[in-house]
PDB file of N, CA, C and O in Angstrom:
ATOM      1  N   MET A   1      38.087  61.380 -51.516  1.00  0.00           N
ATOM      2  CA  MET A   1      38.602  60.142 -51.013  1.00  0.00           C
ATOM      3  C   MET A   1      39.661  59.499 -51.959  1.00  0.00           C
ATOM      4  O   MET A   1      40.309  58.510 -51.616  1.00  0.00           O
ATOM      5  N   LYS A   2      39.789  60.051 -53.051  1.00  0.00           N
ATOM      6  CA  LYS A   2      40.794  59.548 -54.096  1.00  0.00           C
ATOM      7  C   LYS A   2      42.193  59.726 -53.569  1.00  0.00           C
ATOM      8  O   LYS A   2      43.004  58.817 -53.743  1.00  0.00           O
ATOM      9  N   PRO A   3      42.570  60.932 -52.879  1.00  0.00           N
ATOM     10  CA  PRO A   3      43.913  61.050 -52.448  1.00  0.00           C
ATOM     11  C   PRO A   3      44.360  60.013 -51.363  1.00  0.00           C
ATOM     12  O   PRO A   3      45.553  59.769 -51.188  1.00  0.00           O
ATOM     13  N   PHE A   4      43.388  59.425 -50.657  1.00  0.00           N
ATOM     14  CA  PHE A   4      43.688  58.477 -49.629  1.00  0.00           C
ATOM     15  C   PHE A   4      44.283  57.214 -50.205  1.00  0.00           C
ATOM     16  O   PHE A   4      45.235  56.699 -49.619  1.00  0.00           O
ATOM     17  N   PHE A   5      43.804  56.683 -51.289  1.00  0.00           N
ATOM     18  CA  PHE A   5      44.267  55.442 -51.844  1.00  0.00           C
ATOM     19  C   PHE A   5      45.722  55.562 -52.415  1.00  0.00           C
ATOM     20  O   PHE A   5      46.513  54.659 -52.142  1.00  0.00           O
ATOM     21  N   PRO A   6      46.095  56.531 -53.128  1.00  0.00           N
ATOM     22  CA  PRO A   6      47.551  56.594 -53.526  1.00  0.00           C
ATOM     23  C   PRO A   6      48.404  56.699 -52.350  1.00  0.00           C
ATOM     24  O   PRO A   6      49.481  56.103 -52.368  1.00  0.00           O
ATOM     25  N   THR A   7      48.053  57.397 -51.307  1.00  0.00           N
ATOM     26  CA  THR A   7      48.847  57.530 -50.109  1.00  0.00           C
ATOM     27  C   THR A   7      49.019  56.221 -49.414  1.00  0.00           C
ATOM     28  O   THR A   7      50.121  55.863 -48.998  1.00  0.00           O
ATOM     29  N   LEU A   8      47.884  55.469 -49.280  1.00  0.00           N
ATOM     30  CA  LEU A   8      47.871  54.178 -48.603  1.00  0.00           C
ATOM     31  C   LEU A   8      48.727  53.212 -49.443  1.00  0.00           C
ATOM     32  O   LEU A   8      49.496  52.428 -48.888  1.00  0.00           O
ATOM     33  N   THR A   9      48.595  53.269 -50.753  1.00  0.00           N
ATOM     34  CA  THR A   9      49.385  52.377 -51.656  1.00  0.00           C
ATOM     35  C   THR A   9      50.872  52.658 -51.489  1.00  0.00           C
ATOM     36  O   THR A   9      51.670  51.725 -51.402  1.00  0.00           O
ATOM     37  N   LEU A  10      51.258  53.947 -51.442  1.00  0.00           N
ATOM     38  CA  LEU A  10      52.656  54.308 -51.272  1.00  0.00           C
ATOM     39  C   LEU A  10      53.203  53.782 -49.860  1.00  0.00           C
ATOM     40  O   LEU A  10      54.308  53.247 -49.770  1.00  0.00           O
ATOM     41  N   LEU A  11      52.397  53.961 -48.823  1.00  0.00           N
ATOM     42  CA  LEU A  11      52.812  53.516 -47.509  1.00  0.00           C
ATOM     43  C   LEU A  11      53.055  52.044 -47.472  1.00  0.00           C
ATOM     44  O   LEU A  11      54.051  51.570 -46.926  1.00  0.00           O
ATOM     45  N   LEU A  12      52.094  51.289 -48.084  1.00  0.00           N
ATOM     46  CA  LEU A  12      52.230  49.816 -48.112  1.00  0.00           C
ATOM     47  C   LEU A  12      53.397  49.334 -48.944  1.00  0.00           C
ATOM     48  O   LEU A  12      54.026  48.319 -48.644  1.00  0.00           O
ATOM     49  N   ALA A  13      53.674  50.089 -50.004  1.00  0.00           N
ATOM     50  CA  ALA A  13      54.820  49.695 -50.835  1.00  0.00           C
ATOM     51  C   ALA A  13      56.115  49.890 -50.087  1.00  0.00           C
ATOM     52  O   ALA A  13      57.017  49.054 -50.125  1.00  0.00           O
ATOM     53  N   LEU A  14      56.186  51.056 -49.383  1.00  0.00           N
ATOM     54  CA  LEU A  14      57.422  51.337 -48.614  1.00  0.00           C
ATOM     55  C   LEU A  14      57.618  50.296 -47.456  1.00  0.00           C
ATOM     56  O   LEU A  14      58.722  49.809 -47.216  1.00  0.00           O
ATOM     57  N   ALA A  15      56.544  50.001 -46.792  1.00  0.00           N
ATOM     58  CA  ALA A  15      56.624  49.042 -45.659  1.00  0.00           C
ATOM     59  C   ALA A  15      56.947  47.633 -46.205  1.00  0.00           C
ATOM     60  O   ALA A  15      57.701  46.879 -45.591  1.00  0.00           O
ATOM     61  N   GLY A  16      56.365  47.297 -47.363  1.00  0.00           N
ATOM     62  CA  GLY A  16      56.664  45.967 -47.919  1.00  0.00           C
ATOM     63  C   GLY A  16      58.092  45.855 -48.423  1.00  0.00           C
ATOM     64  O   GLY A  16      58.705  44.795 -48.293  1.00  0.00           O
ATOM     65  N   SER A  17      58.622  46.892 -48.979  1.00  0.00           N
ATOM     66  CA  SER A  17      60.028  46.812 -49.437  1.00  0.00           C
ATOM     67  C   SER A  17      60.986  46.751 -48.364  1.00  0.00           C
ATOM     68  O   SER A  17      62.023  46.106 -48.521  1.00  0.00           O
ATOM     69  N   SER A  18      60.723  47.415 -47.189  1.00  0.00           N
ATOM     70  CA  SER A  18      61.621  47.320 -46.026  1.00  0.00           C
ATOM     71  C   SER A  18      61.532  45.963 -45.371  1.00  0.00           C
ATOM     72  O   SER A  18      62.533  45.464 -44.859  1.00  0.00           O
ATOM     73  N   LEU A  19      60.373  45.357 -45.373  1.00  0.00           N
ATOM     74  CA  LEU A  19      60.260  43.976 -44.822  1.00  0.00           C
ATOM     75  C   LEU A  19      60.911  42.974 -45.692  1.00  0.00           C
ATOM     76  O   LEU A  19      61.464  41.989 -45.204  1.00  0.00           O
ATOM     77  N   ALA A  20      60.864  43.192 -46.968  1.00  0.00           N
ATOM     78  CA  ALA A  20      61.397  42.226 -47.952  1.00  0.00           C
ATOM     79  C   ALA A  20      62.876  42.267 -48.075  1.00  0.00           C
ATOM     80  O   ALA A  20      63.470  41.328 -48.605  1.00  0.00           O
ATOM     81  N   ALA A  21      63.508  43.319 -47.608  1.00  0.00           N
ATOM     82  CA  ALA A  21      64.986  43.483 -47.816  1.00  0.00           C
ATOM     83  C   ALA A  21      65.686  42.482 -46.969  1.00  0.00           C
ATOM     84  O   ALA A  21      65.310  42.283 -45.814  1.00  0.00           O
ATOM     85  N   PRO A  22      66.672  41.854 -47.484  1.00  0.00           N
ATOM     86  CA  PRO A  22      67.394  40.861 -46.687  1.00  0.00           C
ATOM     87  C   PRO A  22      68.228  41.541 -45.543  1.00  0.00           C
ATOM     88  O   PRO A  22      68.743  42.647 -45.700  1.00  0.00           O
ATOM     89  N   PRO A  23      68.323  40.852 -44.446  1.00  0.00           N
ATOM     90  CA  PRO A  23      69.058  41.467 -43.297  1.00  0.00           C
ATOM     91  C   PRO A  23      70.499  41.766 -43.654  1.00  0.00           C
ATOM     92  O   PRO A  23      71.141  40.976 -44.347  1.00  0.00           O
ATOM     93  N   ARG A  24      71.040  42.936 -43.176  1.00  0.00           N
ATOM     94  CA  ARG A  24      72.357  43.198 -43.403  1.00  0.00           C
ATOM     95  C   ARG A  24      73.288  42.389 -42.501  1.00  0.00           C
ATOM     96  O   ARG A  24      72.989  42.197 -41.322  1.00  0.00           O
ATOM     97  N   PRO A  25      74.427  41.907 -43.048  1.00  0.00           N
ATOM     98  CA  PRO A  25      75.287  41.071 -42.195  1.00  0.00           C
ATOM     99  C   PRO A  25      75.920  41.998 -41.160  1.00  0.00           C
ATOM    100  O   PRO A  25      76.170  43.173 -41.429  1.00  0.00           O
ATOM    101  N   ALA A  26      76.169  41.458 -39.991  1.00  0.00           N
ATOM    102  CA  ALA A  26      76.694  42.227 -38.876  1.00  0.00           C
ATOM    103  C   ALA A  26      78.235  42.524 -39.218  1.00  0.00           C
ATOM    104  O   ALA A  26      78.954  41.719 -39.809  1.00  0.00           O
ATOM    105  N   ALA A  27      78.598  43.648 -38.816  1.00  0.00           N
ATOM    106  CA  ALA A  27      80.079  44.022 -39.039  1.00  0.00           C
ATOM    107  C   ALA A  27      80.938  43.124 -38.218  1.00  0.00           C
ATOM    108  O   ALA A  27      80.668  42.844 -37.050  1.00  0.00           O
ATOM    109  N   PRO A  28      81.973  42.684 -38.855  1.00  0.00           N
ATOM    110  CA  PRO A  28      82.852  41.776 -38.081  1.00  0.00           C
ATOM    111  C   PRO A  28      83.542  42.457 -36.914  1.00  0.00           C
ATOM    112  O   PRO A  28      84.010  43.590 -37.025  1.00  0.00           O
ATOM    113  N   VAL A  29      83.596  41.762 -35.813  1.00  0.00           N
ATOM    114  CA  VAL A  29      84.175  42.252 -34.643  1.00  0.00           C
ATOM    115  C   VAL A  29      85.618  41.913 -34.608  1.00  0.00           C
ATOM    116  O   VAL A  29      85.961  40.734 -34.691  1.00  0.00           O
ATOM    117  N   ALA A  30      86.514  42.900 -34.485  1.00  0.00           N
ATOM    118  CA  ALA A  30      87.887  42.719 -34.497  1.00  0.00           C
ATOM    119  C   ALA A  30      88.346  42.115 -33.148  1.00  0.00           C
ATOM    120  O   ALA A  30      88.022  42.683 -32.105  1.00  0.00           O
ATOM    121  N   ALA A  31      89.027  41.080 -33.131  1.00  0.00           N
ATOM    122  CA  ALA A  31      89.537  40.471 -31.916  1.00  0.00           C
ATOM    123  C   ALA A  31      90.696  41.291 -31.394  1.00  0.00           C
ATOM    124  O   ALA A  31      91.480  41.861 -32.153  1.00  0.00           O
ATOM    125  N   ALA A  32      90.782  41.334 -30.053  1.00  0.00           N
ATOM    126  CA  ALA A  32      91.836  42.147 -29.460  1.00  0.00           C
ATOM    127  C   ALA A  32      93.193  41.428 -29.803  1.00  0.00           C
ATOM    128  O   ALA A  32      93.354  40.219 -29.634  1.00  0.00           O
ATOM    129  N   PRO A  33      94.110  42.236 -30.278  1.00  0.00           N
ATOM    130  CA  PRO A  33      95.434  41.692 -30.649  1.00  0.00           C
ATOM    131  C   PRO A  33      96.204  41.080 -29.445  1.00  0.00           C
ATOM    132  O   PRO A  33      96.291  41.684 -28.376  1.00  0.00           O
ATOM    133  N   ALA A  34      96.718  39.950 -29.641  1.00  0.00           N
ATOM    134  CA  ALA A  34      97.474  39.338 -28.605  1.00  0.00           C
ATOM    135  C   ALA A  34      98.721  40.177 -28.279  1.00  0.00           C
ATOM    136  O   ALA A  34      99.351  40.754 -29.165  1.00  0.00           O
ATOM    137  N   ARG A  35      99.043  40.225 -27.020  1.00  0.00           N
ATOM    138  CA  ARG A  35     100.248  40.987 -26.641  1.00  0.00           C
ATOM    139  C   ARG A  35     101.488  40.241 -27.050  1.00  0.00           C
ATOM    140  O   ARG A  35     101.576  39.043 -26.783  1.00  0.00           O
ATOM    141  N   PRO A  36     102.411  40.848 -27.654  1.00  0.00           N
ATOM    142  CA  PRO A  36     103.613  40.176 -27.988  1.00  0.00           C
ATOM    143  C   PRO A  36     104.499  39.940 -26.841  1.00  0.00           C
ATOM    144  O   PRO A  36     104.486  40.731 -25.898  1.00  0.00           O
ATOM    145  N   THR A  37     105.253  38.930 -26.848  1.00  0.00           N
ATOM    146  CA  THR A  37     106.168  38.669 -25.665  1.00  0.00           C
ATOM    147  C   THR A  37     107.394  39.471 -25.912  1.00  0.00           C
ATOM    148  O   THR A  37     108.467  38.926 -26.172  1.00  0.00           O
ATOM    149  N   ALA A  38     107.238  40.838 -25.827  1.00  0.00           N
ATOM    150  CA  ALA A  38     108.342  41.677 -25.989  1.00  0.00           C
ATOM    151  C   ALA A  38     109.130  41.900 -24.682  1.00  0.00           C
ATOM    152  O   ALA A  38     108.622  41.606 -23.600  1.00  0.00           O
ATOM    153  N   THR A  39     110.257  42.374 -24.769  1.00  0.00           N
ATOM    154  CA  THR A  39     111.095  42.654 -23.618  1.00  0.00           C
ATOM    155  C   THR A  39     110.635  44.034 -23.090  1.00  0.00           C
ATOM    156  O   THR A  39     110.486  44.968 -23.878  1.00  0.00           O
ATOM    157  N   VAL A  40     110.409  44.171 -21.768  1.00  0.00           N
ATOM    158  CA  VAL A  40     110.079  45.438 -21.147  1.00  0.00           C
ATOM    159  C   VAL A  40     111.101  45.634 -20.004  1.00  0.00           C
ATOM    160  O   VAL A  40     111.827  44.720 -19.613  1.00  0.00           O
ATOM    161  N   TYR A  41     111.111  46.847 -19.510  1.00  0.00           N
ATOM    162  CA  TYR A  41     112.034  47.248 -18.541  1.00  0.00           C
ATOM    163  C   TYR A  41     111.338  47.802 -17.296  1.00  0.00           C
ATOM    164  O   TYR A  41     110.443  48.644 -17.377  1.00  0.00           O
ATOM    165  N   VAL A  42     111.808  47.272 -16.080  1.00  0.00           N
ATOM    166  CA  VAL A  42     111.210  47.630 -14.836  1.00  0.00           C
ATOM    167  C   VAL A  42     112.291  48.166 -13.921  1.00  0.00           C
ATOM    168  O   VAL A  42     113.396  47.640 -13.794  1.00  0.00           O
ATOM    169  N   CYS A  43     111.863  49.299 -13.269  1.00  0.00           N
ATOM    170  CA  CYS A  43     112.722  49.849 -12.192  1.00  0.00           C
ATOM    171  C   CYS A  43     112.463  48.978 -10.926  1.00  0.00           C
ATOM    172  O   CYS A  43     111.323  48.917 -10.465  1.00  0.00           O
ATOM    173  N   MET A  44     113.425  48.350 -10.396  1.00  0.00           N
ATOM    174  CA  MET A  44     113.251  47.389  -9.304  1.00  0.00           C
ATOM    175  C   MET A  44     113.157  48.050  -7.955  1.00  0.00           C
ATOM    176  O   MET A  44     113.859  47.611  -7.044  1.00  0.00           O
ATOM    177  N   SER A  45     112.332  49.090  -7.744  1.00  0.00           N
ATOM    178  CA  SER A  45     112.149  49.754  -6.473  1.00  0.00           C
ATOM    179  C   SER A  45     110.765  49.255  -5.889  1.00  0.00           C
ATOM    180  O   SER A  45     109.938  48.703  -6.614  1.00  0.00           O
ATOM    181  N   LYS A  46     110.570  49.466  -4.613  1.00  0.00           N
ATOM    182  CA  LYS A  46     109.328  49.058  -4.021  1.00  0.00           C
ATOM    183  C   LYS A  46     108.175  49.971  -4.532  1.00  0.00           C
ATOM    184  O   LYS A  46     107.023  49.539  -4.489  1.00  0.00           O
ATOM    185  N   THR A  47     108.416  51.111  -4.974  1.00  0.00           N
ATOM    186  CA  THR A  47     107.372  52.032  -5.317  1.00  0.00           C
ATOM    187  C   THR A  47     107.079  52.022  -6.840  1.00  0.00           C
ATOM    188  O   THR A  47     106.235  52.797  -7.289  1.00  0.00           O
ATOM    189  N   SER A  48     107.742  51.180  -7.636  1.00  0.00           N
ATOM    190  CA  SER A  48     107.481  51.159  -9.080  1.00  0.00           C
ATOM    191  C   SER A  48     106.116  50.582  -9.271  1.00  0.00           C
ATOM    192  O   SER A  48     105.654  49.693  -8.556  1.00  0.00           O
ATOM    193  N   TYR A  49     105.464  51.172 -10.334  1.00  0.00           N
ATOM    194  CA  TYR A  49     104.108  50.708 -10.637  1.00  0.00           C
ATOM    195  C   TYR A  49     103.902  50.464 -12.134  1.00  0.00           C
ATOM    196  O   TYR A  49     102.794  50.119 -12.546  1.00  0.00           O
ATOM    197  N   ALA A  50     104.890  50.625 -12.917  1.00  0.00           N
ATOM    198  CA  ALA A  50     104.709  50.452 -14.386  1.00  0.00           C
ATOM    199  C   ALA A  50     105.967  49.780 -15.003  1.00  0.00           C
ATOM    200  O   ALA A  50     107.064  49.877 -14.452  1.00  0.00           O
ATOM    201  N   TYR A  51     105.786  49.116 -16.128  1.00  0.00           N
ATOM    202  CA  TYR A  51     106.871  48.671 -16.927  1.00  0.00           C
ATOM    203  C   TYR A  51     106.971  49.530 -18.149  1.00  0.00           C
ATOM    204  O   TYR A  51     105.998  50.190 -18.513  1.00  0.00           O
ATOM    205  N   HIS A  52     108.132  49.549 -18.810  1.00  0.00           N
ATOM    206  CA  HIS A  52     108.460  50.469 -19.914  1.00  0.00           C
ATOM    207  C   HIS A  52     108.938  49.643 -21.076  1.00  0.00           C
ATOM    208  O   HIS A  52     109.607  48.623 -20.914  1.00  0.00           O
ATOM    209  N   SER A  53     108.572  50.118 -22.276  1.00  0.00           N
ATOM    210  CA  SER A  53     108.956  49.394 -23.455  1.00  0.00           C
ATOM    211  C   SER A  53     110.388  49.659 -23.945  1.00  0.00           C
ATOM    212  O   SER A  53     110.917  48.960 -24.809  1.00  0.00           O
ATOM    213  N   SER A  54     110.975  50.677 -23.367  1.00  0.00           N
ATOM    214  CA  SER A  54     112.366  51.110 -23.776  1.00  0.00           C
ATOM    215  C   SER A  54     113.160  51.559 -22.581  1.00  0.00           C
ATOM    216  O   SER A  54     112.636  52.194 -21.666  1.00  0.00           O
ATOM    217  N   GLU A  55     114.425  51.223 -22.598  1.00  0.00           N
ATOM    218  CA  GLU A  55     115.356  51.718 -21.560  1.00  0.00           C
ATOM    219  C   GLU A  55     115.464  53.253 -21.538  1.00  0.00           C
ATOM    220  O   GLU A  55     115.759  53.875 -20.518  1.00  0.00           O
ATOM    221  N   ALA A  56     115.197  53.848 -22.773  1.00  0.00           N
ATOM    222  CA  ALA A  56     115.321  55.300 -22.918  1.00  0.00           C
ATOM    223  C   ALA A  56     114.023  56.011 -22.511  1.00  0.00           C
ATOM    224  O   ALA A  56     113.948  57.231 -22.656  1.00  0.00           O
ATOM    225  N   CYS A  57     112.990  55.302 -22.006  1.00  0.00           N
ATOM    226  CA  CYS A  57     111.754  55.995 -21.681  1.00  0.00           C
ATOM    227  C   CYS A  57     111.942  57.030 -20.534  1.00  0.00           C
ATOM    228  O   CYS A  57     112.607  56.807 -19.523  1.00  0.00           O
ATOM    229  N   ASN A  58     111.310  58.136 -20.792  1.00  0.00           N
ATOM    230  CA  ASN A  58     111.356  59.298 -19.775  1.00  0.00           C
ATOM    231  C   ASN A  58     110.845  58.853 -18.358  1.00  0.00           C
ATOM    232  O   ASN A  58     111.221  59.431 -17.338  1.00  0.00           O
ATOM    233  N   GLY A  59     110.010  57.844 -18.345  1.00  0.00           N
ATOM    234  CA  GLY A  59     109.485  57.380 -17.062  1.00  0.00           C
ATOM    235  C   GLY A  59     110.539  56.709 -16.169  1.00  0.00           C
ATOM    236  O   GLY A  59     110.337  56.526 -14.969  1.00  0.00           O
ATOM    237  N   LEU A  60     111.622  56.364 -16.768  1.00  0.00           N
ATOM    238  CA  LEU A  60     112.708  55.742 -16.020  1.00  0.00           C
ATOM    239  C   LEU A  60     113.790  56.722 -15.602  1.00  0.00           C
ATOM    240  O   LEU A  60     114.759  56.344 -14.943  1.00  0.00           O
ATOM    241  N   ASN A  61     113.626  57.960 -15.979  1.00  0.00           N
ATOM    242  CA  ASN A  61     114.654  58.963 -15.605  1.00  0.00           C
ATOM    243  C   ASN A  61     114.932  59.079 -14.092  1.00  0.00           C
ATOM    244  O   ASN A  61     116.079  59.283 -13.695  1.00  0.00           O
ATOM    245  N   ARG A  62     113.944  58.958 -13.287  1.00  0.00           N
ATOM    246  CA  ARG A  62     114.017  59.119 -11.798  1.00  0.00           C
ATOM    247  C   ARG A  62     114.401  57.811 -11.079  1.00  0.00           C
ATOM    248  O   ARG A  62     114.567  57.813  -9.859  1.00  0.00           O
ATOM    249  N   CYS A  63     114.537  56.737 -11.789  1.00  0.00           N
ATOM    250  CA  CYS A  63     114.843  55.402 -11.111  1.00  0.00           C
ATOM    251  C   CYS A  63     116.256  55.390 -10.721  1.00  0.00           C
ATOM    252  O   CYS A  63     117.158  55.478 -11.555  1.00  0.00           O
ATOM    253  N   SER A  64     116.472  55.274  -9.363  1.00  0.00           N
ATOM    254  CA  SER A  64     117.779  55.166  -8.931  1.00  0.00           C
ATOM    255  C   SER A  64     118.165  53.712  -8.534  1.00  0.00           C
ATOM    256  O   SER A  64     119.253  53.464  -8.014  1.00  0.00           O
ATOM    257  N   HIS A  65     117.257  52.785  -8.793  1.00  0.00           N
ATOM    258  CA  HIS A  65     117.484  51.391  -8.547  1.00  0.00           C
ATOM    259  C   HIS A  65     117.800  50.681  -9.794  1.00  0.00           C
ATOM    260  O   HIS A  65     117.681  51.275 -10.866  1.00  0.00           O
ATOM    261  N   PRO A  66     118.200  49.441  -9.742  1.00  0.00           N
ATOM    262  CA  PRO A  66     118.654  48.729 -10.933  1.00  0.00           C
ATOM    263  C   PRO A  66     117.420  48.519 -11.864  1.00  0.00           C
ATOM    264  O   PRO A  66     116.281  48.403 -11.410  1.00  0.00           O
ATOM    265  N   LEU A  67     117.706  48.478 -13.152  1.00  0.00           N
ATOM    266  CA  LEU A  67     116.666  48.230 -14.158  1.00  0.00           C
ATOM    267  C   LEU A  67     116.740  46.707 -14.484  1.00  0.00           C
ATOM    268  O   LEU A  67     117.838  46.156 -14.548  1.00  0.00           O
ATOM    269  N   LYS A  68     115.612  46.043 -14.685  1.00  0.00           N
ATOM    270  CA  LYS A  68     115.591  44.686 -15.115  1.00  0.00           C
ATOM    271  C   LYS A  68     114.805  44.490 -16.334  1.00  0.00           C
ATOM    272  O   LYS A  68     113.641  44.885 -16.405  1.00  0.00           O
ATOM    273  N   ALA A  69     115.438  43.858 -17.355  1.00  0.00           N
ATOM    274  CA  ALA A  69     114.702  43.512 -18.541  1.00  0.00           C
ATOM    275  C   ALA A  69     114.097  42.173 -18.438  1.00  0.00           C
ATOM    276  O   ALA A  69     114.734  41.210 -18.011  1.00  0.00           O
ATOM    277  N   MET A  70     112.832  42.105 -18.840  1.00  0.00           N
ATOM    278  CA  MET A  70     112.017  40.845 -18.691  1.00  0.00           C
ATOM    279  C   MET A  70     110.935  40.843 -19.725  1.00  0.00           C
ATOM    280  O   MET A  70     110.640  41.880 -20.320  1.00  0.00           O
ATOM    281  N   PRO A  71     110.319  39.668 -19.958  1.00  0.00           N
ATOM    282  CA  PRO A  71     109.191  39.565 -20.846  1.00  0.00           C
ATOM    283  C   PRO A  71     107.927  40.271 -20.199  1.00  0.00           C
ATOM    284  O   PRO A  71     107.820  40.399 -18.979  1.00  0.00           O
ATOM    285  N   THR A  72     107.022  40.699 -21.063  1.00  0.00           N
ATOM    286  CA  THR A  72     105.864  41.429 -20.592  1.00  0.00           C
ATOM    287  C   THR A  72     105.051  40.548 -19.652  1.00  0.00           C
ATOM    288  O   THR A  72     104.551  41.044 -18.642  1.00  0.00           O
ATOM    289  N   ALA A  73     104.907  39.299 -19.940  1.00  0.00           N
ATOM    290  CA  ALA A  73     104.101  38.459 -19.031  1.00  0.00           C
ATOM    291  C   ALA A  73     104.632  38.393 -17.634  1.00  0.00           C
ATOM    292  O   ALA A  73     103.871  38.356 -16.667  1.00  0.00           O
ATOM    293  N   GLU A  74     106.009  38.378 -17.519  1.00  0.00           N
ATOM    294  CA  GLU A  74     106.629  38.401 -16.181  1.00  0.00           C
ATOM    295  C   GLU A  74     106.454  39.708 -15.500  1.00  0.00           C
ATOM    296  O   GLU A  74     106.239  39.748 -14.288  1.00  0.00           O
ATOM    297  N   ALA A  75     106.541  40.829 -16.261  1.00  0.00           N
ATOM    298  CA  ALA A  75     106.336  42.185 -15.652  1.00  0.00           C
ATOM    299  C   ALA A  75     104.908  42.290 -15.159  1.00  0.00           C
ATOM    300  O   ALA A  75     104.673  42.850 -14.088  1.00  0.00           O
ATOM    301  N   GLU A  76     103.980  41.787 -15.880  1.00  0.00           N
ATOM    302  CA  GLU A  76     102.611  41.896 -15.402  1.00  0.00           C
ATOM    303  C   GLU A  76     102.305  41.124 -14.116  1.00  0.00           C
ATOM    304  O   GLU A  76     101.366  41.450 -13.390  1.00  0.00           O
ATOM    305  N   LYS A  77     103.103  40.111 -13.854  1.00  0.00           N
ATOM    306  CA  LYS A  77     102.960  39.360 -12.556  1.00  0.00           C
ATOM    307  C   LYS A  77     103.429  40.196 -11.360  1.00  0.00           C
ATOM    308  O   LYS A  77     103.057  39.932 -10.217  1.00  0.00           O
ATOM    309  N   LEU A  78     104.288  41.254 -11.662  1.00  0.00           N
ATOM    310  CA  LEU A  78     104.807  42.101 -10.621  1.00  0.00           C
ATOM    311  C   LEU A  78     103.884  43.253 -10.239  1.00  0.00           C
ATOM    312  O   LEU A  78     104.172  44.024  -9.324  1.00  0.00           O
ATOM    313  N   ALA A  79     102.788  43.350 -10.948  1.00  0.00           N
ATOM    314  CA  ALA A  79     101.881  44.469 -10.668  1.00  0.00           C
ATOM    315  C   ALA A  79     101.330  44.459  -9.331  1.00  0.00           C
ATOM    316  O   ALA A  79     101.143  43.387  -8.754  1.00  0.00           O
ATOM    317  N   CYS A  80     101.049  45.593  -8.782  1.00  0.00           N
ATOM    318  CA  CYS A  80     100.535  45.751  -7.429  1.00  0.00           C
ATOM    319  C   CYS A  80      99.164  45.111  -7.336  1.00  0.00           C
ATOM    320  O   CYS A  80      98.331  45.400  -8.195  1.00  0.00           O
ATOM    321  N   ARG A  81      98.873  44.287  -6.387  1.00  0.00           N
ATOM    322  CA  ARG A  81      97.575  43.668  -6.200  1.00  0.00           C
ATOM    323  C   ARG A  81      96.483  44.648  -5.857  1.00  0.00           C
ATOM    324  O   ARG A  81      95.323  44.435  -6.207  1.00  0.00           O
ATOM    325  N   ARG A  82      96.834  45.708  -5.184  1.00  0.00           N
ATOM    326  CA  ARG A  82      95.840  46.693  -4.748  1.00  0.00           C
ATOM    327  C   ARG A  82      95.434  47.552  -5.982  1.00  0.00           C
ATOM    328  O   ARG A  82      94.285  47.988  -6.053  1.00  0.00           O
ATOM    329  N   CYS A  83      96.310  47.795  -6.910  1.00  0.00           N
ATOM    330  CA  CYS A  83      96.015  48.575  -8.073  1.00  0.00           C
ATOM    331  C   CYS A  83      95.114  47.928  -9.058  1.00  0.00           C
ATOM    332  O   CYS A  83      94.299  48.592  -9.700  1.00  0.00           O
ATOM    333  N   LEU A  84      95.247  46.623  -9.193  1.00  0.00           N
ATOM    334  CA  LEU A  84      94.534  45.866 -10.245  1.00  0.00           C
ATOM    335  C   LEU A  84      93.080  45.884  -9.996  1.00  0.00           C
ATOM    336  O   LEU A  84      92.314  45.306 -10.767  1.00  0.00           O
TER     337      LEU A  84
END
């Protein structure tokens, strides 16, 4: 019966130390960065579905319509209602 008491004492000591430990502070949650009001470029065709950050973007290679430079917020208003 002697081996029982040291084991019980060890278990109680471990349980007591984990209960007495202060709670760890939660990791700070990074806020989503605000979108800058950058100038973006839009191909002004009826089938366009994206805006581009540069006039040299490869996504604009096939655009045969005029390109329009505008703020990001304005370009987001042009998004297709069905796709959103």
